[in-house]
N, CA, C and O atoms as CSV, one atom per row, in Angstrom:
chain,resi,resn,atom,element,x,y,z
A,1,MET,N,N,-10.144,21.263,-10.091
A,1,MET,CA,C,-9.002,21.411,-9.211
A,1,MET,C,C,-9.477,21.419,-7.758
A,1,MET,O,O,-10.417,22.130,-7.405
A,2,LYS,N,N,-8.825,20.632,-6.935
A,2,LYS,CA,C,-9.169,20.570,-5.518
A,2,LYS,C,C,-8.407,21.660,-4.779
A,2,LYS,O,O,-7.251,21.947,-5.090
A,3,ASN,N,N,-9.069,22.262,-3.800
A,3,ASN,CA,C,-8.434,23.296,-3.002
A,3,ASN,C,C,-8.087,22.752,-1.628
A,3,ASN,O,O,-8.920,22.141,-0.959
A,4,TYR,N,N,-6.853,22.980,-1.218
A,4,TYR,CA,C,-6.357,22.547,0.076
A,4,TYR,C,C,-5.876,23.778,0.845
A,4,TYR,O,O,-5.272,24.684,0.272
A,5,TYR,N,N,-6.155,23.795,2.154
A,5,TYR,CA,C,-5.786,24.949,2.978
A,5,TYR,C,C,-5.168,24.497,4.291
A,5,TYR,O,O,-5.516,23.443,4.823
A,6,ASP,N,N,-4.246,25.305,4.809
A,6,ASP,CA,C,-3.668,25.011,6.118
A,6,ASP,C,C,-4.459,25.719,7.211
A,6,ASP,O,O,-5.491,26.331,6.934
A,7,HIS,N,N,-3.987,25.641,8.432
A,7,HIS,CA,C,-4.697,26.201,9.583
A,7,HIS,C,C,-4.805,27.727,9.544
A,7,HIS,O,O,-5.619,28.309,10.261
A,8,ARG,N,N,-3.992,28.369,8.717
A,8,ARG,CA,C,-4.053,29.828,8.564
A,8,ARG,C,C,-4.927,30.262,7.382
A,8,ARG,O,O,-5.129,31.454,7.152
A,9,GLY,N,N,-5.434,29.291,6.648
A,9,GLY,CA,C,-6.245,29.603,5.481
A,9,GLY,C,C,-5.438,29.798,4.210
A,9,GLY,O,O,-5.974,30.230,3.190
A,10,GLU,N,N,-4.149,29.480,4.268
A,10,GLU,CA,C,-3.293,29.611,3.095
A,10,GLU,C,C,-3.437,28.369,2.221
A,10,GLU,O,O,-3.488,27.245,2.720
A,11,GLU,N,N,-3.502,28.592,0.915
A,11,GLU,CA,C,-3.693,27.490,-0.019
A,11,GLU,C,C,-2.422,26.655,-0.150
A,11,GLU,O,O,-1.312,27.185,-0.199
A,12,LEU,N,N,-2.609,25.338,-0.203
A,12,LEU,CA,C,-1.516,24.380,-0.343
A,12,LEU,C,C,-1.763,23.511,-1.561
A,12,LEU,O,O,-2.893,23.398,-2.035
A,13,THR,N,N,-0.703,22.897,-2.067
A,13,THR,CA,C,-0.861,21.929,-3.150
A,13,THR,C,C,-0.853,20.517,-2.564
A,13,THR,O,O,-0.347,20.290,-1.465
A,14,GLU,N,N,-1.408,19.595,-3.299
A,14,GLU,CA,C,-1.401,18.193,-2.869
A,14,GLU,C,C,0.029,17.707,-2.685
A,14,GLU,O,O,0.315,16.974,-1.739
A,15,GLU,N,N,0.926,18.104,-3.572
A,15,GLU,CA,C,2.322,17.686,-3.494
A,15,GLU,C,C,2.980,18.159,-2.189
A,15,GLU,O,O,3.698,17.394,-1.545
A,16,VAL,N,N,2.741,19.400,-1.806
A,16,VAL,CA,C,3.307,19.940,-0.565
A,16,VAL,C,C,2.808,19.136,0.628
A,16,VAL,O,O,3.582,18.812,1.529
A,17,ILE,N,N,1.529,18.816,0.637
A,17,ILE,CA,C,0.952,18.057,1.751
A,17,ILE,C,C,1.538,16.653,1.813
A,17,ILE,O,O,1.925,16.183,2.883
A,18,ARG,N,N,1.603,15.987,0.668
A,18,ARG,CA,C,2.165,14.624,0.646
A,18,ARG,C,C,3.620,14.608,1.121
A,18,ARG,O,O,4.015,13.723,1.879
A,19,LYS,N,N,4.412,15.582,0.679
A,19,LYS,CA,C,5.814,15.661,1.104
A,19,LYS,C,C,5.911,15.940,2.599
A,19,LYS,O,O,6.761,15.362,3.276
A,20,ALA,N,N,5.058,16.812,3.125
A,20,ALA,CA,C,5.083,17.131,4.550
A,20,ALA,C,C,4.726,15.909,5.388
A,20,ALA,O,O,5.337,15.676,6.431
A,21,VAL,N,N,3.753,15.133,4.948
A,21,VAL,CA,C,3.383,13.909,5.670
A,21,VAL,C,C,4.551,12.928,5.652
A,21,VAL,O,O,4.901,12.363,6.688
A,22,ALA,N,N,5.150,12.725,4.494
A,22,ALA,CA,C,6.272,11.788,4.370
A,22,ALA,C,C,7.461,12.217,5.229
A,22,ALA,O,O,8.187,11.371,5.749
A,23,ALA,N,N,7.662,13.524,5.379
A,23,ALA,CA,C,8.789,14.046,6.151
A,23,ALA,C,C,8.474,14.183,7.641
A,23,ALA,O,O,9.352,14.543,8.426
A,24,GLY,N,N,7.236,13.902,8.038
A,24,GLY,CA,C,6.847,14.029,9.433
A,24,GLY,C,C,6.643,15.471,9.868
A,24,GLY,O,O,6.790,15.788,11.049
A,25,LEU,N,N,6.307,16.349,8.927
A,25,LEU,CA,C,6.120,17.766,9.219
A,25,LEU,C,C,4.651,18.183,9.250
A,25,LEU,O,O,4.347,19.338,9.548
A,26,ALA,N,N,3.747,17.270,8.949
A,26,ALA,CA,C,2.314,17.580,8.946
A,26,ALA,C,C,1.708,17.176,10.287
A,26,ALA,O,O,1.978,16.091,10.803
A,27,VAL,N,N,0.887,18.066,10.839
A,27,VAL,CA,C,0.215,17.821,12.111
A,27,VAL,C,C,-1.237,18.245,11.955
A,27,VAL,O,O,-1.532,19.264,11.331
A,28,ILE,N,N,-2.137,17.462,12.521
A,28,ILE,CA,C,-3.554,17.819,12.498
A,28,ILE,C,C,-3.932,18.374,13.869
A,28,ILE,O,O,-3.707,17.736,14.898
A,29,SER,N,N,-4.505,19.561,13.862
A,29,SER,CA,C,-4.984,20.211,15.078
A,29,SER,C,C,-6.494,20.039,15.137
A,29,SER,O,O,-7.202,20.338,14.176
A,30,ARG,N,N,-6.979,19.554,16.278
A,30,ARG,CA,C,-8.415,19.319,16.441
A,30,ARG,C,C,-8.948,20.158,17.605
A,30,ARG,O,O,-8.243,20.437,18.575
A,31,SER,N,N,-10.200,20.543,17.475
A,31,SER,CA,C,-10.871,21.286,18.547
A,31,SER,C,C,-12.370,21.127,18.362
A,31,SER,O,O,-12.828,20.540,17.382
A,32,HIS,N,N,-13.125,21.652,19.309
A,32,HIS,CA,C,-14.573,21.608,19.225
A,32,HIS,C,C,-15.076,22.920,18.626
A,32,HIS,O,O,-14.506,23.984,18.869
A,33,GLY,N,N,-16.133,22.834,17.852
A,33,GLY,CA,C,-16.743,24.032,17.292
A,33,GLY,C,C,-17.936,23.662,16.447
A,33,GLY,O,O,-17.979,22.573,15.874
A,34,ASP,N,N,-18.900,24.546,16.361
A,34,ASP,CA,C,-20.111,24.291,15.572
A,34,ASP,C,C,-20.733,22.942,15.923
A,34,ASP,O,O,-21.255,22.247,15.052
A,35,TRP,N,N,-20.675,22.580,17.194
A,35,TRP,CA,C,-21.270,21.350,17.722
A,35,TRP,C,C,-20.663,20.074,17.142
A,35,TRP,O,O,-21.337,19.049,17.039
A,36,ARG,N,N,-19.387,20.147,16.766
A,36,ARG,CA,C,-18.688,18.965,16.250
A,36,ARG,C,C,-17.194,19.141,16.466
A,36,ARG,O,O,-16.743,20.218,16.855
A,37,THR,N,N,-16.438,18.106,16.220
A,37,THR,CA,C,-14.988,18.210,16.273
A,37,THR,C,C,-14.504,18.749,14.938
A,37,THR,O,O,-14.875,18.246,13.878
A,38,MET,N,N,-13.672,19.777,15.005
A,38,MET,CA,C,-13.139,20.406,13.798
A,38,MET,C,C,-11.649,20.089,13.707
A,38,MET,O,O,-11.003,19.828,14.722
A,39,ALA,N,N,-11.110,20.111,12.503
A,39,ALA,CA,C,-9.699,19.808,12.312
A,39,ALA,C,C,-9.094,20.741,11.268
A,39,ALA,O,O,-9.764,21.177,10.332
A,40,SER,N,N,-7.816,21.031,11.454
A,40,SER,CA,C,-7.083,21.814,10.466
A,40,SER,C,C,-5.665,21.259,10.367
A,40,SER,O,O,-5.170,20.613,11.290
A,41,LEU,N,N,-5.030,21.520,9.244
A,41,LEU,CA,C,-3.705,20.981,8.968
A,41,LEU,C,C,-2.638,22.032,9.224
A,41,LEU,O,O,-2.745,23.169,8.763
A,42,ILE,N,N,-1.615,21.642,9.962
A,42,ILE,CA,C,-0.463,22.504,10.200
A,42,ILE,C,C,0.731,21.877,9.492
A,42,ILE,O,O,1.019,20.697,9.687
A,43,ILE,N,N,1.423,22.656,8.676
A,43,ILE,CA,C,2.675,22.213,8.061
A,43,ILE,C,C,3.794,22.928,8.813
A,43,ILE,O,O,3.903,24.154,8.760
A,44,CYS,N,N,4.612,22.165,9.503
A,44,CYS,CA,C,5.662,22.730,10.342
A,44,CYS,C,C,6.963,22.929,9.556
A,44,CYS,O,O,7.201,22.286,8.534
A,45,GLU,N,N,7.783,23.829,10.064
A,45,GLU,CA,C,9.073,24.144,9.425
A,45,GLU,C,C,10.112,23.042,9.629
A,45,GLU,O,O,10.922,22.776,8.741
A,46,ASP,N,N,10.085,22.402,10.802
A,46,ASP,CA,C,11.066,21.365,11.100
A,46,ASP,C,C,10.455,20.320,12.036
A,46,ASP,O,O,9.348,20.493,12.545
A,47,LYS,N,N,11.196,19.238,12.249
A,47,LYS,CA,C,10.681,18.125,13.064
A,47,LYS,C,C,10.455,18.516,14.516
A,47,LYS,O,O,9.526,18.017,15.150
A,48,GLU,N,N,11.289,19.401,15.053
A,48,GLU,CA,C,11.124,19.825,16.444
A,48,GLU,C,C,9.795,20.552,16.624
A,48,GLU,O,O,9.067,20.306,17.585
A,49,GLU,N,N,9.487,21.448,15.691
A,49,GLU,CA,C,8.205,22.156,15.753
A,49,GLU,C,C,7.050,21.173,15.607
A,49,GLU,O,O,6.045,21.289,16.309
A,50,ALA,N,N,7.185,20.212,14.706
A,50,ALA,CA,C,6.130,19.205,14.507
A,50,ALA,C,C,5.915,18.403,15.789
A,50,ALA,O,O,4.774,18.133,16.165
A,51,GLU,N,N,6.999,18.021,16.462
A,51,GLU,CA,C,6.873,17.271,17.712
A,51,GLU,C,C,6.175,18.097,18.788
A,51,GLU,O,O,5.332,17.581,19.522
A,52,ARG,N,N,6.526,19.385,18.883
A,52,ARG,CA,C,5.867,20.267,19.853
A,52,ARG,C,C,4.379,20.385,19.555
A,52,ARG,O,O,3.548,20.277,20.457
A,53,GLN,N,N,4.047,20.608,18.286
A,53,GLN,CA,C,2.640,20.743,17.902
A,53,GLN,C,C,1.879,19.453,18.162
A,53,GLN,O,O,0.786,19.480,18.727
A,54,ALA,N,N,2.447,18.327,17.754
A,54,ALA,CA,C,1.762,17.032,17.873
A,54,ALA,C,C,1.540,16.626,19.321
A,54,ALA,O,O,0.651,15.822,19.604
A,55,SER,N,N,2.331,17.167,20.246
A,55,SER,CA,C,2.181,16.789,21.652
A,55,SER,C,C,1.195,17.692,22.398
A,55,SER,O,O,0.914,17.453,23.572
A,56,ARG,N,N,0.668,18.719,21.739
A,56,ARG,CA,C,-0.279,19.633,22.385
A,56,ARG,C,C,-1.612,18.931,22.635
A,56,ARG,O,O,-2.193,18.339,21.725
A,57,ASP,N,N,-2.091,19.003,23.884
A,57,ASP,CA,C,-3.375,18.386,24.234
A,57,ASP,C,C,-3.905,19.057,25.500
A,57,ASP,O,O,-3.336,18.883,26.578
A,58,THR,N,N,-4.974,19.811,25.377
A,58,THR,CA,C,-5.547,20.497,26.541
A,58,THR,C,C,-6.856,19.854,26.996
A,58,THR,O,O,-7.574,20.434,27.810
A,59,ARG,N,N,-7.174,18.669,26.484
A,59,ARG,CA,C,-8.405,18.004,26.910
A,59,ARG,C,C,-8.357,17.725,28.404
A,59,ARG,O,O,-7.364,17.218,28.926
A,60,GLY,N,N,-9.439,18.064,29.076
A,60,GLY,CA,C,-9.538,17.845,30.504
A,60,GLY,C,C,-8.868,18.923,31.344
A,60,GLY,O,O,-8.954,18.884,32.571
A,61,GLU,N,N,-8.208,19.879,30.714
A,61,GLU,CA,C,-7.512,20.947,31.433
A,61,GLU,C,C,-8.234,22.288,31.330
A,61,GLU,O,O,-7.802,23.260,31.950
A,62,CYS,N,N,-9.301,22.363,30.577
A,62,CYS,CA,C,-9.996,23.622,30.334
A,62,CYS,C,C,-11.299,23.684,31.132
A,62,CYS,O,O,-11.856,22.660,31.527
A,63,TYR,N,N,-11.758,24.886,31.352
A,63,TYR,CA,C,-13.020,25.103,32.058
A,63,TYR,C,C,-14.179,24.498,31.269
A,63,TYR,O,O,-15.099,23.918,31.846
A,64,SER,N,N,-14.126,24.637,29.959
A,64,SER,CA,C,-15.182,24.138,29.092
A,64,SER,C,C,-14.574,23.260,28.003
A,64,SER,O,O,-13.474,23.532,27.522
A,65,MET,N,N,-15.289,22.212,27.620
A,65,MET,CA,C,-14.781,21.362,26.535
A,65,MET,C,C,-14.634,22.134,25.235
A,65,MET,O,O,-13.864,21.724,24.366
A,66,TRP,N,N,-15.353,23.241,25.078
A,66,TRP,CA,C,-15.279,24.029,23.846
A,66,TRP,C,C,-13.956,24.761,23.710
A,66,TRP,O,O,-13.631,25.270,22.637
A,67,GLU,N,N,-13.190,24.815,24.800
A,67,GLU,CA,C,-11.875,25.455,24.769
A,67,GLU,C,C,-10.753,24.448,24.526
A,67,GLU,O,O,-9.603,24.840,24.327
A,68,GLU,N,N,-11.075,23.163,24.540
A,68,GLU,CA,C,-10.053,22.130,24.392
A,68,GLU,C,C,-9.519,22.064,22.961
A,68,GLU,O,O,-10.235,22.341,21.998
A,69,SER,N,N,-8.251,21.692,22.849
A,69,SER,CA,C,-7.660,21.403,21.538
A,69,SER,C,C,-6.617,20.301,21.715
A,69,SER,O,O,-6.038,20.156,22.792
A,70,TRP,N,N,-6.384,19.548,20.684
A,70,TRP,CA,C,-5.401,18.477,20.714
A,70,TRP,C,C,-4.885,18.247,19.309
A,70,TRP,O,O,-5.582,18.508,18.327
A,71,CYS,N,N,-3.666,17.761,19.220
A,71,CYS,CA,C,-3.013,17.566,17.918
A,71,CYS,C,C,-2.453,16.154,17.820
A,71,CYS,O,O,-2.215,15.492,18.830
A,72,ASP,N,N,-2.250,15.711,16.601
A,72,ASP,CA,C,-1.574,14.454,16.341
A,72,ASP,C,C,-1.092,14.448,14.890
A,72,ASP,O,O,-1.468,15.299,14.085
A,73,TYR,N,N,-0.262,13.479,14.590
A,73,TYR,CA,C,0.207,13.322,13.215
A,73,TYR,C,C,-0.890,12.638,12.397
A,73,TYR,O,O,-1.618,11.800,12.929
A,74,PRO,N,N,-1.018,12.977,11.128
A,74,PRO,CA,C,-1.993,12.264,10.300
A,74,PRO,C,C,-1.586,10.797,10.136
A,74,PRO,O,O,-0.401,10.466,10.099
A,75,LYS,N,N,-2.586,9.939,10.041
A,75,LYS,CA,C,-2.318,8.503,9.856
A,75,LYS,C,C,-1.665,8.239,8.504
A,75,LYS,O,O,-0.844,7.333,8.360
A,76,ASN,N,N,-2.045,9.046,7.518
A,76,ASN,CA,C,-1.516,8.896,6.158
A,76,ASN,C,C,-1.799,10.181,5.377
A,76,ASN,O,O,-2.430,11.105,5.890
A,77,ALA,N,N,-1.327,10.226,4.141
A,77,ALA,CA,C,-1.517,11.425,3.312
A,77,ALA,C,C,-2.994,11.673,3.025
A,77,ALA,O,O,-3.408,12.829,2.929
A,78,ARG,N,N,-3.792,10.629,2.886
A,78,ARG,CA,C,-5.221,10.795,2.597
A,78,ARG,C,C,-5.907,11.560,3.728
A,78,ARG,O,O,-6.705,12.460,3.465
A,79,GLU,N,N,-5.608,11.216,4.976
A,79,GLU,CA,C,-6.216,11.928,6.102
A,79,GLU,C,C,-5.804,13.406,6.082
A,79,GLU,O,O,-6.641,14.284,6.290
A,80,ALA,N,N,-4.533,13.678,5.834
A,80,ALA,CA,C,-4.060,15.065,5.777
A,80,ALA,C,C,-4.729,15.829,4.647
A,80,ALA,O,O,-5.100,16.989,4.822
A,81,LEU,N,N,-4.888,15.202,3.501
A,81,LEU,CA,C,-5.551,15.845,2.359
A,81,LEU,C,C,-7.027,16.127,2.675
A,81,LEU,O,O,-7.545,17.190,2.334
A,82,ASP,N,N,-7.689,15.185,3.318
A,82,ASP,CA,C,-9.092,15.390,3.689
A,82,ASP,C,C,-9.244,16.551,4.660
A,82,ASP,O,O,-10.156,17.366,4.521
A,83,VAL,N,N,-8.353,16.628,5.646
A,83,VAL,CA,C,-8.406,17.728,6.602
A,83,VAL,C,C,-8.158,19.057,5.872
A,83,VAL,O,O,-8.842,20.046,6.131
A,84,ALA,N,N,-7.199,19.074,4.979
A,84,ALA,CA,C,-6.885,20.311,4.246
A,84,ALA,C,C,-8.007,20.731,3.289
A,84,ALA,O,O,-8.059,21.885,2.866
A,85,ARG,N,N,-8.892,19.810,2.953
A,85,ARG,CA,C,-10.054,20.127,2.113
A,85,ARG,C,C,-11.283,20.362,2.959
A,85,ARG,O,O,-12.373,20.555,2.422
A,86,CYS,N,N,-11.130,20.350,4.277
A,86,CYS,CA,C,-12.232,20.582,5.217
A,86,CYS,C,C,-13.298,19.504,5.132
A,86,CYS,O,O,-14.483,19.782,5.314
A,87,ILE,N,N,-12.883,18.279,4.857
A,87,ILE,CA,C,-13.808,17.156,4.779
A,87,ILE,C,C,-14.009,16.530,6.150
A,87,ILE,O,O,-15.074,15.978,6.426
A,88,VAL,N,N,-13.009,16.608,7.006
A,88,VAL,CA,C,-13.075,15.985,8.331
A,88,VAL,C,C,-13.768,16.915,9.290
A,88,VAL,O,O,-13.929,16.583,10.464
């Protein structure tokens, strides 16, 4: 069994992730950490929240690049599943 987790560390099912991607409710949050770019999956309650999350981008606005974060929609369900499995 594969384990999938959201940005809060809560376990998700593959079905929930696939449905969220199809509905436009899945957002990938990226930041720097451990000397690499890290990513986590956010499942939003509604499209407005997803749009707000997906538009977040602090690159170039922070004192240090290690404080930067940016979000976008997953390209497809596979990318969202990989992020939720901590593969990305």
